[in-house]
Each structure stands twice: as structure tokens, then as C-alpha cells.
Backbone bond lengths (Angstrom), bond angles and torsions (degrees), N, CA, C in turn:
res aa  C-N    CA-C-N  psi(-1)  N-CA   C-N-CA  omega(-1)  CA-C   N-CA-C  phi
1 M - - - 1.443 - - 1.528 108.21 -
2 P 1.331 117.96 131.48 1.463 120.24 -178.21 1.527 111.52 -67.42
3 E 1.329 114.56 146.54 1.454 120.47 -179.97 1.529 109.99 -72.93
4 V 1.326 117.03 135.57 1.454 122.27 179.82 1.530 108.40 -88.58
5 K 1.331 116.33 122.63 1.456 120.82 179.29 1.518 109.82 -86.11
6 P 1.332 117.11 140.86 1.464 118.32 173.82 1.525 109.47 -69.25
7 P 1.322 117.51 155.16 1.469 119.31 -179.38 1.531 111.07 -65.33
8 L 1.332 116.09 157.37 1.462 120.92 -179.89 1.523 111.87 -76.72
9 S 1.321 117.69 -19.81 1.470 119.76 173.11 1.526 107.98 -140.13
10 S 1.332 114.36 136.25 1.467 118.78 -179.88 1.517 108.95 -152.12
11 S 1.292 116.17 151.91 1.461 122.27 -178.84 1.523 110.25 -62.17
12 V 1.317 116.30 142.18 1.466 121.33 177.22 1.519 109.79 -60.62
13 D 1.317 117.01 -37.32 1.461 121.22 -178.11 1.528 112.89 -69.28
14 S 1.337 117.57 -20.58 1.463 119.94 -179.02 1.520 111.46 -74.23
15 G 1.329 117.50 -22.15 1.463 120.62 -179.38 1.514 113.58 79.90
16 I 1.330 117.77 -2.90 1.464 121.08 179.17 1.521 107.86 -90.70
17 M 1.327 115.56 120.50 1.455 119.78 -178.38 1.531 109.70 -112.37
18 P 1.327 117.57 140.16 1.468 119.37 176.25 1.526 110.50 -62.28
19 R 1.328 116.50 158.72 1.464 120.43 179.79 1.524 111.13 -61.36
20 K 1.314 116.56 -45.75 1.465 120.97 -179.49 1.529 107.16 -119.20
21 L 1.317 115.82 106.18 1.461 121.36 -176.91 1.522 109.76 -76.21
22 Y 1.333 116.71 132.38 1.463 122.34 175.97 1.520 110.45 -101.07
23 A 1.325 117.39 -42.47 1.458 120.99 -175.46 1.518 110.15 -166.32
24 I 1.330 113.86 172.80 1.464 121.11 170.22 1.519 106.28 -122.91
25 G 1.322 116.36 128.39 1.460 120.96 -176.03 1.513 111.39 -118.82
26 A 1.335 114.14 157.27 1.468 120.57 177.99 1.521 109.21 -142.01
27 E 1.307 115.11 150.88 1.464 122.84 179.55 1.526 108.70 -102.85
28 F 1.345 115.46 146.03 1.465 120.71 178.79 1.518 109.52 -126.66
29 A 1.335 115.85 153.67 1.459 121.86 -170.84 1.525 113.68 -69.21
30 G 1.320 118.66 -35.31 1.463 120.30 -176.47 1.515 111.13 -165.25
31 P 1.331 116.22 -175.85 1.467 119.99 -175.94 1.527 113.68 -65.87
32 K 1.326 118.44 -36.48 1.468 120.33 179.50 1.519 110.96 -66.01
33 E 1.319 115.71 -42.46 1.460 120.16 179.15 1.520 110.78 -66.07
34 L 1.332 116.88 -40.88 1.464 121.01 178.70 1.528 110.65 -64.14
35 F 1.330 116.48 -42.75 1.470 121.08 -180.00 1.534 110.22 -60.02
36 A 1.328 116.49 -47.69 1.473 120.38 179.13 1.523 110.68 -64.19
37 A 1.326 116.86 -39.59 1.466 120.65 179.71 1.526 111.10 -66.11
38 A 1.330 116.55 -37.91 1.463 119.91 178.73 1.525 110.61 -61.61
39 E 1.309 117.29 -40.74 1.467 120.44 177.67 1.525 111.11 -63.92
40 K 1.344 116.72 -39.72 1.464 120.39 -179.90 1.528 111.39 -67.27
41 V 1.339 116.56 -42.61 1.465 119.91 179.11 1.531 109.86 -65.78
42 R 1.315 117.02 -41.62 1.477 120.87 176.70 1.518 110.65 -59.24
43 D 1.350 116.70 -44.11 1.460 121.11 -178.58 1.532 112.47 -66.75
44 K 1.333 117.11 -22.43 1.470 120.88 176.23 1.533 111.11 -74.51
45 G 1.348 117.16 -13.47 1.464 120.67 175.91 1.516 115.88 97.69
46 Y 1.318 118.14 11.33 1.461 120.16 178.96 1.528 110.41 -74.61
47 K 1.339 115.97 145.71 1.470 121.61 -178.36 1.533 112.42 -117.27
48 N 1.331 117.94 -40.29 1.470 121.93 -177.73 1.523 110.13 -99.41
49 W 1.304 115.17 80.55 1.452 121.80 179.15 1.521 107.32 -152.17
50 D 1.320 115.84 165.15 1.463 118.81 -178.13 1.516 110.34 -152.03
51 C 1.339 113.89 157.88 1.463 122.30 174.60 1.522 108.21 -107.14
52 Y 1.314 116.75 142.11 1.461 121.88 178.15 1.526 107.83 -124.79
53 T 1.328 115.61 124.23 1.459 121.26 -175.61 1.525 109.54 -134.66
54 P 1.329 117.19 155.44 1.467 119.17 177.26 1.519 113.39 -78.16
55 F 1.329 117.72 -11.57 1.464 121.34 178.91 1.526 108.72 -152.26
56 Y 1.325 115.02 166.83 1.462 120.79 -178.15 1.521 110.32 -68.71
57 I 1.325 116.41 135.29 1.461 122.04 175.29 1.517 106.79 -115.49
58 H 1.315 115.89 113.08 1.460 121.09 -176.48 1.529 111.10 -60.08
59 G 1.327 116.24 128.09 1.452 121.80 177.39 1.515 114.92 87.18
60 L 1.335 118.10 -1.28 1.466 120.23 -178.33 1.527 111.24 -64.59
61 D 1.329 117.52 -35.53 1.467 119.26 179.56 1.529 110.97 -63.51
62 Q 1.344 117.76 -36.80 1.466 119.86 175.80 1.536 110.39 -70.10
63 A 1.331 116.44 -38.83 1.462 119.86 178.64 1.528 110.76 -63.33
64 M 1.316 116.52 -31.57 1.464 121.05 178.40 1.524 111.72 -80.46
65 G 1.323 116.74 -15.76 1.464 119.89 -176.48 1.514 111.87 77.50
66 A 1.335 116.39 25.63 1.460 120.41 -179.59 1.522 109.88 -66.60
67 G 1.305 115.92 138.13 1.453 121.21 179.73 1.511 111.56 -80.43
68 K 1.319 114.13 -177.71 1.455 120.88 -179.94 1.522 110.20 -70.38
69 S 1.299 116.48 142.21 1.459 121.66 177.17 1.525 110.09 -78.41
70 Y 1.315 115.82 144.72 1.464 120.71 179.78 1.526 112.53 -100.05
71 V 1.314 117.37 9.04 1.459 120.34 -179.41 1.530 110.88 -62.91
72 N 1.343 117.86 -34.81 1.464 119.89 -179.46 1.521 111.94 -64.19
73 L 1.335 118.64 -27.03 1.465 120.68 175.44 1.523 111.05 -67.82
74 F 1.335 116.48 -38.29 1.463 119.61 175.60 1.528 109.94 -60.95
75 T 1.329 116.28 -42.06 1.461 120.53 179.80 1.523 110.85 -63.48
76 F 1.321 117.31 -46.95 1.460 121.10 -178.29 1.530 111.47 -62.66
77 F 1.327 116.68 -51.53 1.463 118.91 -176.68 1.522 112.07 -71.02
78 G 1.332 117.32 -31.36 1.466 119.51 174.01 1.516 111.36 -64.73
79 G 1.342 116.49 -43.16 1.458 120.82 178.20 1.518 112.21 -64.89
80 M 1.327 116.82 -44.71 1.471 120.09 179.31 1.529 111.10 -65.79
81 G 1.324 116.09 -39.82 1.471 119.52 177.13 1.518 111.36 -63.47
82 G 1.334 116.69 -41.91 1.469 120.50 177.37 1.511 112.13 -64.85
83 L 1.319 116.91 -40.35 1.463 121.59 179.48 1.522 111.39 -65.02
84 V 1.323 116.50 -49.34 1.469 120.35 -179.75 1.525 110.69 -66.09
85 G 1.319 116.61 -42.53 1.467 119.88 179.45 1.523 112.08 -62.38
86 A 1.318 116.60 -45.04 1.469 120.19 179.36 1.524 110.63 -65.90
87 F 1.328 117.28 -40.91 1.469 120.73 179.32 1.528 110.44 -61.48
88 L 1.319 116.94 -47.51 1.467 119.68 179.45 1.524 111.41 -63.54
89 L 1.317 116.91 -41.36 1.462 120.22 179.08 1.526 111.24 -61.43
90 I 1.316 117.04 -45.30 1.466 120.63 -178.66 1.531 110.98 -67.96
91 V 1.319 116.46 -46.70 1.470 119.57 -176.99 1.517 111.14 -66.06
92 I 1.325 117.09 -46.31 1.469 119.11 -178.37 1.517 111.34 -62.99
93 T 1.328 117.18 -42.87 1.468 118.30 -177.39 1.525 112.86 -75.61
94 S 1.322 118.54 -41.93 1.463 118.57 -174.10 1.522 113.80 -89.81
95 V 1.323 119.40 -15.27 1.469 120.86 179.80 1.515 111.27 -104.98
96 Y 1.334 118.23 -41.52 1.461 120.44 -172.92 1.523 114.28 -105.77
97 V 1.306 118.81 -48.91 1.455 121.69 -172.39 1.524 111.96 -78.49
98 Y 1.327 117.49 -45.43 1.462 120.35 -173.67 1.528 109.81 -140.61
99 P 1.341 116.94 67.16 1.463 118.50 -179.23 1.531 111.75 -72.05
100 I 1.314 115.74 130.68 1.469 121.18 178.32 1.525 107.63 -124.56
101 N 1.326 115.50 129.86 1.453 120.40 177.14 1.526 107.70 -81.72
102 T 1.348 115.40 105.70 1.456 120.69 -178.57 1.522 108.79 -107.67
103 Q 1.288 117.10 109.41 1.466 124.69 177.42 1.526 112.69 52.17
104 G 1.322 117.05 33.58 1.451 121.61 175.58 1.521 114.32 74.11
105 K 1.331 118.45 10.81 1.465 121.30 179.17 1.531 109.59 -79.81
106 P 1.339 116.68 154.56 1.467 118.27 178.74 1.529 110.74 -67.97
107 Y 1.328 114.97 156.12 1.466 118.97 -179.92 1.529 110.88 -64.74
108 F 1.329 115.97 -39.40 1.468 120.26 177.59 1.520 107.86 -97.15
109 S 1.327 116.47 97.18 1.455 121.88 -178.63 1.529 108.20 -122.58
110 L 1.329 115.92 92.24 1.463 121.36 -174.29 1.530 113.99 -56.71
111 P 1.343 120.65 -41.35 1.468 118.28 -179.77 1.531 113.34 -58.29
112 G 1.296 117.99 -31.65 1.465 120.54 177.58 1.520 112.68 -73.31
113 F 1.337 116.37 -21.38 1.467 120.45 -178.43 1.532 112.54 -87.12
114 V 1.328 116.92 -19.70 1.471 120.86 -171.38 1.534 113.65 -56.91
115 P 1.327 120.33 -46.61 1.481 117.72 -178.96 1.527 112.83 -60.86
116 I 1.321 116.69 -39.64 1.468 119.62 -179.57 1.525 109.91 -69.49
117 L 1.332 116.62 -42.91 1.465 120.07 178.79 1.530 110.84 -59.89
118 D 1.310 116.27 -43.39 1.459 121.20 -179.51 1.526 111.16 -62.48
119 L 1.318 116.71 -46.72 1.467 120.22 -177.98 1.523 111.73 -66.05
120 V 1.319 117.71 -43.23 1.464 120.07 -179.00 1.531 110.15 -67.46
121 M 1.339 116.92 -37.82 1.457 120.12 177.96 1.540 110.51 -62.08
122 I 1.317 117.42 -44.29 1.466 121.10 -179.58 1.528 111.00 -66.36
123 L 1.322 117.14 -44.44 1.470 120.15 179.14 1.522 111.41 -63.08
124 A 1.331 116.91 -45.55 1.466 119.71 -178.90 1.522 110.53 -63.72
125 S 1.337 117.99 -43.20 1.465 119.16 -179.81 1.530 110.69 -65.25
126 A 1.321 117.43 -37.50 1.472 119.79 179.39 1.526 111.37 -65.35
127 F 1.329 117.37 -45.94 1.464 119.97 -178.26 1.531 111.77 -68.63
128 V 1.334 117.62 -42.48 1.466 119.78 179.34 1.526 110.07 -65.89
129 T 1.331 118.36 -37.53 1.458 121.48 176.97 1.527 110.41 -63.67
130 L 1.314 117.45 -45.61 1.461 121.25 -179.79 1.522 111.06 -60.44
131 F 1.332 116.69 -50.88 1.462 119.30 -177.06 1.522 111.50 -70.78
132 G 1.336 118.47 -32.08 1.459 121.32 175.54 1.517 111.62 -65.89
133 M 1.337 116.32 -41.93 1.452 120.31 178.68 1.534 110.57 -65.37
134 I 1.315 116.47 -40.65 1.467 120.48 178.04 1.527 109.74 -61.66
135 A 1.343 116.89 -42.54 1.471 120.38 179.36 1.531 110.99 -66.13
136 L 1.337 118.16 -43.53 1.459 120.60 179.61 1.529 112.21 -64.68
137 N 1.319 117.36 -30.65 1.464 121.49 179.85 1.521 112.83 -82.35
138 G 1.335 116.92 -3.65 1.463 119.86 -179.92 1.517 112.80 69.35
139 M 1.320 115.98 31.61 1.459 119.95 -178.80 1.518 109.53 -98.80
140 P 1.279 120.51 161.88 1.459 126.90 -2.22 1.523 110.48 -80.83
141 R 1.282 115.70 140.90 1.460 122.20 176.43 1.517 106.78 -126.34
142 L 1.311 115.23 112.33 1.458 120.02 -173.63 1.528 113.14 -81.56
143 Q 1.331 116.76 -20.37 1.461 120.86 178.77 1.519 107.73 -142.31
144 H 1.312 116.71 132.64 1.463 121.84 177.62 1.520 108.48 -123.14
145 P 1.329 118.25 138.90 1.469 119.94 -178.30 1.531 114.27 -57.74
146 L 1.318 118.10 -30.47 1.467 119.52 -179.73 1.525 112.22 -63.97
147 W 1.307 117.24 -25.68 1.459 120.15 -178.09 1.529 112.15 -67.85
148 D 1.339 117.14 -16.28 1.466 120.42 178.27 1.527 111.96 -87.78
149 W 1.314 117.51 -5.89 1.464 122.32 178.34 1.519 107.51 -85.39
150 E 1.310 116.68 115.74 1.468 121.86 -174.31 1.526 112.76 -57.02
151 A 1.316 117.82 -44.89 1.471 121.13 -177.98 1.526 111.65 -65.46
152 F 1.324 117.18 -27.43 1.463 120.94 -175.70 1.530 112.45 -67.70
153 T 1.321 117.77 -16.63 1.468 119.93 177.49 1.521 111.48 -63.06
154 R 1.331 117.45 -18.47 1.469 121.52 179.54 1.532 112.58 -90.31
155 A 1.336 117.84 1.51 1.471 121.35 -176.70 1.524 112.35 -63.09
156 T 1.305 117.52 -24.97 1.464 119.67 178.73 1.523 112.48 -96.68
157 H 1.335 117.09 2.53 1.463 120.60 -178.86 1.527 112.45 -112.06
158 D 1.341 115.63 -66.75 1.467 117.55 -172.81 1.527 114.42 -151.55
159 K 1.315 118.54 15.61 1.465 120.86 -178.19 1.533 110.62 -117.14
160 F 1.333 115.77 156.46 1.464 123.16 -177.32 1.525 108.24 -126.68
161 F 1.327 116.93 132.25 1.459 120.95 -173.55 1.528 111.40 -133.98
162 I 1.326 114.75 151.20 1.462 122.76 166.03 1.519 106.36 -124.85
163 V 1.325 115.61 133.23 1.457 121.88 -179.90 1.529 108.01 -125.62
164 I 1.338 116.87 123.92 1.466 122.44 176.19 1.527 107.04 -104.61
165 E 1.333 116.12 121.28 1.465 121.59 -175.65 1.524 111.38 -86.20
166 V 1.335 116.05 153.12 1.461 121.09 179.79 1.530 111.89 -69.19
167 F 1.317 118.12 -15.54 1.463 121.60 -178.73 1.527 111.53 -74.91
168 D 1.322 116.96 -9.46 1.452 120.44 179.34 1.522 109.79 -65.14
169 P 1.341 117.68 132.63 1.458 119.06 -178.74 1.535 113.47 -60.92
170 K 1.312 117.54 -25.48 1.465 121.49 -178.47 1.532 112.46 -93.61
171 F 1.323 117.47 1.23 1.462 121.10 -172.82 1.518 112.06 -66.68
172 S 1.313 114.05 131.87 1.461 122.93 163.38 1.523 104.59 -142.97
173 E 1.295 115.76 146.34 1.471 119.03 -176.03 1.523 111.31 -56.13
174 K 1.330 116.34 -49.87 1.459 119.74 -178.68 1.534 111.30 -66.25
175 G 1.330 117.54 -40.78 1.463 121.33 -179.39 1.520 112.40 -63.29
176 A 1.336 116.77 -42.29 1.465 120.36 179.85 1.525 110.91 -67.64
177 I 1.329 116.66 -41.67 1.471 120.30 178.84 1.526 109.90 -63.03
178 D 1.332 116.07 -45.32 1.470 119.53 179.79 1.529 111.12 -63.30
179 A 1.338 117.18 -41.99 1.467 120.51 -179.86 1.519 111.27 -62.52
180 L 1.323 117.49 -42.17 1.466 120.77 -179.57 1.528 111.17 -70.53
181 R 1.323 117.19 -36.53 1.471 119.74 177.82 1.526 110.47 -68.02
182 E 1.334 116.78 -43.84 1.465 120.62 178.67 1.525 111.45 -61.99
183 A 1.333 116.19 -31.49 1.460 120.57 -179.85 1.528 111.97 -78.33
184 G 1.314 117.52 -7.03 1.460 120.62 177.80 1.512 114.27 99.35
185 G 1.327 117.74 16.21 1.458 121.15 -178.70 1.515 112.76 -74.09
186 T 1.320 115.10 145.85 1.461 122.11 174.80 1.519 107.72 -121.36
187 N 1.317 116.88 171.72 1.460 122.26 177.51 1.534 110.53 52.30
188 L 1.342 116.97 46.40 1.460 120.48 178.52 1.523 109.43 -63.83
189 T 1.322 115.07 134.14 1.458 119.94 -170.81 1.518 110.90 -138.69
190 Y 1.349 115.65 136.29 1.458 121.20 167.96 1.527 107.01 -76.78
191 I 1.316 117.17 132.07 1.461 120.77 178.00 1.510 107.62 -118.67
192 G 1.324 115.29 118.43 1.459 120.37 -177.75 1.514 111.39 -105.55
193 E 1.338 114.33 170.43 1.453 119.80 175.46 1.511 109.39 -132.91
194 D 1.325 116.49 157.41 1.456 121.17 179.55 1.520 110.00 -63.98
195 E 1.313 114.96 145.65 1.458 119.02 178.96 1.505 110.60 -81.50
């Protein structure tokens, strides 16, 4: 007889837990309730958790205690790398490797290089920013455990969620459930992932 697998998401009240727990999630009634709950969860000391909303809620990142994003560093260093790389490429090729006397102008003519330097700097910063952001987001991810949670399909329509992941150093099953209940969460759910 084939072994019956427990579901990947199940209500906390049902007592059925997935084999490999990914997180515990809770639903909230609206943006005000979610905002207040985010502050409470942050104050409990959790680090690996997130809020999911159908629209932007101003100040939610501060309520969550989210730190500064490092994407701007990718942009800066990508732009500087593109600028220096383009400058070296232009100078080495047009001054040293293949100097051409064009209308009596000097081989090193910075005003003629500016449009190319500007374009390469912008392109390099854009590409490094894109790939840096993709790396920071842990993408590409073709399957996410939250997608198996039936209620979570409404996260882009009209529902508000907080999910505390098991990777949090402070995570305990009872502690996370209590924190979400104290914050006003409903529909508390175990969220599992495939082994």
C-alpha cells in the first residue's frame, strides 16, 4: 500500500504538520491590522519573516524593521566598473594600440570619449543592478512553498499575510504560533515544503 503523504499546508488547529516545515503563516483582516502585527512580530525579535500584501503599505518596511537595501551598491560599483572599463578600452585602443590622426586632433581627446563613457556606464550599472537584485532575491525560484497554501492565492487580491520561516534563529513552533495569535492573526497555517 502506498504511503500517504501529509499535505504541504494545513491548519495549525488540525494538528497535521507537514513532514518538512518551511514556515507558519497567518492571515490578517486589513492593512492597519497587518501594520500593527508587523510591529509586534518585529518586537518579538524575529528576523526571517515577511509580510505579503496586495498593494504597497507606506512605512511597512520600517514597521518590519527591514534594513537598508544593498541594491544601490550594485548600481554604484556596476557604473564605476563600466566607466573605468570603457575608459581603459578607449584609451588603450585609440592612443596606444591603434592611434589614428583624425583631422589633427590629439589621440587622447576626452570630449570625444564622453558619450561612449556615459552609455557604457549606464548599461553596466543597469545590468549589474538587475543581476544583483536577482541574486539578492534568491531567484530564479521555480517553486515556492507558499504557493501550496490555498489561502495565499489571495495575497495579490485582497488578503494580508505574515509568514515566519523556520530559518529564523528565534523560531520555535509554539513561539511563532503564539506571536502570530497575539498579533491578531487568523487562519494560522503550517506551510511545508517538498523534501
